[in-house]
N, C-alpha and C positions, 0 to 999 in steps of 0.2 A: 636698817643700815643702808640698803639700796637707795632709799629716798634721800639720803644725805650726800651721796656720791656726786651727783650732777651739780647741786648747788655749790659744793666745795670746789669742784673743778671750775665752775663759772667764776667764783670769787677769786680763785688763784689766777685765772687767765687775765684778770684786769689789774692785778696787784703789781706795784712797781718793784717789789723785792725780787721778782723773777729775773734770771739772766736776760740781758737785753738782746734783742735780735741784732744780727750783724747789719749795720748800715753806717754810711759815712756820718761823721760828727763835725765836720768842718764846714762853715758857712752854710748852715742847714737851710735857712729860708730860700736862698738862691738855688740851691740844689733841688729842693722840693719843687720850686717853680719849674725848673728845667725838666725834671722828670715828669711833672704833670703835663707839660706841653707835649711831650712825646707820647704820653699814655692815655690822655683823657678820652679821646675818641674810642680807643679800644675798651676802656672802662664802660662807656655808654653802650657799645655793642655787646659786651658781656652781660650787662643788665637786660638788654633787649632780647637776649637768648631765652629768658624766662617768658612764659605766657603772660600777657597776650602779645609779646614781641614789640611793643611800641611805647615803652616808658619814655624814652628820649626821642626827640625828633633829630635825626641824623642829618648831616649836610647832604646836599643834592648829589654830591660826588660819590656817596656811599649808598649802595642798594642792598637789599636783603632778599635774594632770590630763593632761598631755601630755609625752611625750618623743619627739622626732623624730630618728631616726638618719640617718646619712650620705645625702645625695642624691648625684647623680652627680658633683658637684664637692666632696664631702666635708663640706658644711655640715650641722651637727647642732645642735639646740637643744632647750630645755625651756620649758614654760610653767608658771608657778606662779600661784595665786590666794591673795590675802590677804582674809580675811573679818573683818568688824567687826559684832558683834551679829547675826550670821546673814546679813549682806548682803555682797556682793562690794564691796570698797573699793579694790582695786588688782590689776592684772595685771602680772606680771613675766615678761619675755621674756629668757631667758638663753641666750647663744650659747656653745657648747663651744669649747675651745681645740684646739691641735694634738694629734692622736693618731696619725696615720699619714701615708703617702706622699701621699694625696689632699690633705690639709691643707697639706703642705709645697708641693706644686706649685700647687694652685689657690687656696690661701689666702695663704700667706706669700710666694710668689714672684710670682704674677700678680694677687693680690688680687681674684680673681673671686668669692670668697664675700661680699665687702662688699655689692655690689648685690643679691645673692640674699638676704642678711640684711635689707636694706632692704625688699625685696619681701615678705618674711615679716612684717615689722613692719606694713607698710601693709595687708596682708590681715587681720592681727589687729586693726588699728585699725578697719577697716570692720565687723567682726563684734562689736566690744566697744562697749557703750553709751558715748555721747560723754562722759558725766559720770564715767566710770571712767578714772583715769590708767593709762597703760602705762609701766612703768619698764623700761629695757633694761640688761642687765648682761652681764659676761663676764670670763673669765680668759684672759690671754695673747692669742692670735689672736682669741678670742671678745671680748676687750675692744676690740680694734681694730675689729671689726664693730659692736659697740655704739656706739663713738665715731663711726664712719662714719654710723650712723643718726641719732645725736643732732646731728650737724653738718648734717643735711639736713632734719630735721623739728623744728618748733617745739614747745616745752613738753614735751620728753622728758627726764625725769630719768635720769641714767646713773650706774652704779657699775661701775668696772673695777678689775681686780686683776692686778698684775704684767703690765700690758698690753703688747702689741706696739705698735709705732709705725707699723703698716702701714695708715695711713688718710690721707686728704687733707682739706683744708679745705673746708667747705661754707658756706652762707649763714646757717644757724641757730646763730649764735655765742652766743646768750644762754640756751640751754638749760642747766639745772643739771647739772654733772658732778662726780663724786667719784672720785678715783683713789687707790688704796692699793698700796703696794709694800713688799717686803722690801728692805732696804738693799743687801745683797750678793747680788743675784740676776742671772741671766744677761742679762735684757732691759735692764738698767740702761744699758749702753753705747749701746744703740740709742735709748733715750728721750732721751739727752743731745742728740741731733741732730734730734729730731722737731719738728714744728710745735707751737705752744702752743694746745691746744684750749680754753683758758679753763676750767680745772678747779681744784678744791680737791685738792691732792696731799699725801698723808700718807705718810711713810716710817717703817717699823718695823724694829726690829733684834732679832727673836725667834730667828733662826737664824744659824748660823755654818758655815763650811766650803765645801762644793762649790757654786758658783753655780747649777748646773743643778738640784741637789736643793733649793736654796733657792727655786727658781722654783715649786715645787709649790703648788697651790691649797689642799690640805688643811692644809698648815702655816700659810699665811697666814690662812686662816679660823679656825684654832685660836688663832692669835696675837690676832686682832681680838676673838674671843669672850672670851678670857682678860683682855684689856685692858679691854673693856667691863664685865666682871663686877666690876671694882674699884669701880664706881659704880652699876651698873644691876641691878635685881632680876631683870628678865627674862633678862638675860645670865647671871646666877648660876644661874637655873633651867635655862638651856640647857646650862651646864656639867654640872649634875646629870643632865640627860637624856642626856648623851653621855659617861657615865662611862668607857666603853671607850676613848674618845679622850683624856680628860684625866687619868685615874688615873696618877699617876707621871710626868706630862708636865712637863718642866722649863720649858715655855713660860711658866709663871706667874712664874718668876724674872726673866724678861726683858720681859714684857709692859709696854708703855707706856714703856720705857726710851728715853732719848735716843740 
């Protein structure tokens, strides 16, 4: 029986009869493009948080000064800096998603990485000038950690991708949150039953097939970049800077589709 549980969950995750996630249904292609323009760089940073930290070539205005690998509970994260006219304008704290057994036990099952991620944010906030915003981001389990932070700290912008629902409600409900997901990916079934963290949730349909493979952050980041490139010159340049990823990639045929 145990051998049947995971396949059944994976099948259900991709089925259209499940309750739909909450997302705007008016003028979908334009809204998907607008959301992608806001979020594609954060999606690339979330992917680069996984080893070896260099899937996407980021714009020269974004640097990656720190990559912190697993602590004893499996928490791993990266720090990015955005520069504007030579000055620091934004710090991005990106939490890594599930990679191994530590993440499954301490992150997904017991949610012990959530408060550890919150402590990382608070330490970073103390050492960052008060006028510089810190944005928290993450993919999958990393998204749940980012949401956990944003629900407990005021004025923390958040971008999450194919996020896990392993977080609980906090008091900071008015922080700005952006969620992006692939329609037929494995965490969909879990998000159906999660609390509403008051986010802008955008659903894309760039990939088809296996729900676990559709969960991968590199695919979602490529989808958002391709979608944004339909309207945004910086995103077009990002496509050119990442030719190894986009050459022959069929994602352009489906980017921003309903």
